[in-house]
C-alpha positions in Angstrom: -3.8 140.6 115.9 -1.1 139.2 113.9 -0.2 141.4 110.7 2.7 140.0 108.4 3.9 141.6 105.2 6.6 140.1 103.1 7.9 140.2 99.7 11.0 139.1 97.5 12.2 140.0 93.8 14.7 137.9 91.9 16.2 138.6 88.4 18.0 136.1 86.6 19.8 136.1 83.0 20.5 132.4 81.3 22.4 131.3 78.4 22.2 127.8 76.7 24.5 126.6 73.8 21.9 124.5 73.1 18.0 124.9 74.0 15.3 122.6 73.3 11.6 122.9 72.8 8.5 120.0 71.9 8.5 119.2 68.4 4.8 118.2 67.7 5.7 116.6 64.8 7.8 114.0 66.3 6.5 114.0 69.7 9.8 114.4 71.7 12.0 117.4 72.7 14.4 118.4 69.8 17.3 121.0 69.6 16.7 124.2 68.6 19.6 126.3 69.3 21.6 128.6 71.8 19.4 130.6 73.4 18.7 133.6 76.0 16.4 134.3 79.1 16.3 137.7 80.8 13.8 137.5 83.6 12.4 138.5 87.0 9.7 137.1 89.6 8.2 139.0 92.6 6.2 137.3 95.1 4.0 139.5 98.1 2.2 137.9 100.8 0.0 140.0 103.2 -1.9 138.7 106.2 -3.3 142.0 107.2 -5.5 140.4 110.1 -5.0 136.7 111.7 -8.1 135.3 110.1 -7.0 136.6 106.2 -4.1 135.7 103.9 -3.3 137.1 100.4 -0.2 136.1 98.0 0.8 137.2 94.6 3.3 135.9 92.3 4.5 138.0 89.0 7.0 136.4 86.7 8.4 138.0 83.1 10.7 136.6 81.1 12.2 137.7 77.7 13.3 134.4 76.0 14.6 134.5 72.8 16.7 132.4 70.2 20.2 133.5 69.3 21.2 131.7 66.2 18.5 130.2 63.5 18.7 126.3 63.0 20.0 124.9 60.2 17.9 123.8 57.3 18.1 120.1 56.2 16.7 117.6 54.3 14.1 116.6 56.7 13.3 120.1 57.6 14.1 122.5 54.6 12.3 125.0 56.3 13.3 125.4 60.1 10.0 126.7 62.2 12.7 129.4 64.3 14.9 132.3 63.1 17.3 134.1 65.0 15.9 136.6 67.5 12.6 135.0 67.8 10.7 134.5 70.8 11.2 130.8 72.4 8.0 128.8 71.8 5.6 127.7 74.1 7.4 130.4 77.2 4.4 132.5 78.2 6.4 136.3 79.0 3.8 137.0 81.6 2.4 134.8 84.3 0.3 136.1 87.1 -0.8 134.1 90.0 -2.9 135.7 92.9 -4.7 133.8 96.0 -6.8 135.0 98.9 -7.7 133.0 101.4 -9.7 133.2 104.9 -10.1 130.7 107.5 -11.5 131.4 111.0 -13.3 129.9 113.7 -16.7 131.5 114.5 -18.4 129.6 117.3 -17.7 126.4 119.9 -20.7 123.7 119.3 -21.3 121.0 121.8 -17.5 122.1 123.2 -15.8 121.7 119.6 -14.9 124.3 117.4 -16.8 125.4 114.3 -14.6 127.0 111.6 -15.4 128.5 107.9 -12.8 128.9 105.4 -13.0 130.4 101.7 -10.1 131.1 99.1 -10.4 132.8 95.5 -7.5 132.4 93.2 -6.5 133.8 89.9 -4.3 132.9 87.2 -3.2 134.6 83.9 -0.7 134.1 81.3 0.2 135.8 78.2 0.0 135.2 74.8 2.4 132.0 74.4 4.8 132.1 71.2 4.5 129.4 68.8 6.7 128.1 65.8 6.6 129.8 62.6 6.4 133.6 64.5 2.4 132.6 65.8 1.1 133.5 68.9 -1.5 131.3 71.1 -4.1 133.0 72.9 -4.0 134.5 76.5 -6.0 132.6 78.9 -7.1 133.6 82.4 -8.9 131.2 84.9 -10.7 132.0 88.2 -11.0 129.2 91.0 -12.8 129.4 94.0 -13.0 127.1 97.4 -15.1 126.9 100.6 -15.1 124.6 103.4 -16.5 124.1 107.0 -15.4 122.0 110.1 -16.5 120.9 113.2 -13.9 119.4 115.8 -12.7 116.5 113.4 -15.1 116.2 110.7 -14.0 118.7 107.9 -16.5 119.2 104.6 -14.8 121.4 101.3 -15.7 122.1 98.0 -13.4 123.2 95.5 -14.6 125.0 92.0 -11.6 125.0 89.1 -12.3 127.1 86.2 -15.6 128.7 87.8 -16.4 131.0 85.0 -16.2 128.1 82.7 -13.6 129.6 79.8 -12.8 127.2 76.8 -8.6 127.5 76.4 -6.3 125.3 75.3 -4.1 124.3 77.7 -1.5 123.9 74.7 -1.5 125.1 71.2 1.0 124.1 68.4 1.9 125.4 65.1 3.2 122.7 62.6 3.0 121.3 59.7 0.5 117.9 60.0 -0.8 115.4 57.7 -4.1 113.4 59.1 -4.5 111.8 55.6 -1.6 109.4 54.9 -3.1 108.9 51.2 -2.3 112.4 50.6 1.1 114.1 50.0 2.1 115.5 52.9 1.8 119.4 53.7 4.5 121.8 54.3 2.2 124.7 55.4 1.8 124.9 59.7 -1.2 124.6 60.7 -2.9 125.2 64.3 -4.0 122.8 66.8 -4.6 122.4 70.5 -5.1 120.3 73.7 -8.5 121.6 75.1 -8.4 123.1 78.7 -10.4 121.5 81.8 -13.8 122.9 81.9 -15.9 124.1 85.0 -14.6 121.3 87.5 -16.4 121.0 90.8 -14.9 118.7 93.6 -16.0 118.0 97.2 -14.7 116.0 99.9 -15.4 115.0 103.2 -12.7 113.6 105.9 -12.4 113.2 109.6 -9.3 113.6 111.5 -8.5 111.9 114.9 -5.7 112.8 116.9 
């Protein structure tokens, strides 16, 4: 039996004199001023038996803006203020995976293997401009497969629970009616995340 357990922990502090963030109104990255990031990452891998492996990664960051952007004629009310959490940066990200792969028989002198896996992702509420926050999201993925000699059949299922979520969320003053006076009131918009997705594959490998 092969047993394995490894873990790593790292921390970091970064200071940027001019950080950037995506501006959905302009459709490009824009400077938002100086920022500070303080964070840590933990990564653990365990293999209690030869056919089973699990991994866990956790990343935490406290990212803040160090100075308030200057107002301008184009933007008299900047969406950020000093000390505000940086937009679109989730403070906590978790990913956990468990996978199994084992030969269970010999058929016609060829090895027959089965495998399976489960993956879980979590993103904490992401800060948005104007002090708003996006909803947290959690996704579950699974996979399974069999192989017989050089032939392999696999199935992957993403977003197993068919969760409705926003892969990206924005908060900005938007105007969808060109004939009306443009509003300066920020509104929420989002890009929908992928629904339940099933992918199947069939392949052969010859050496």
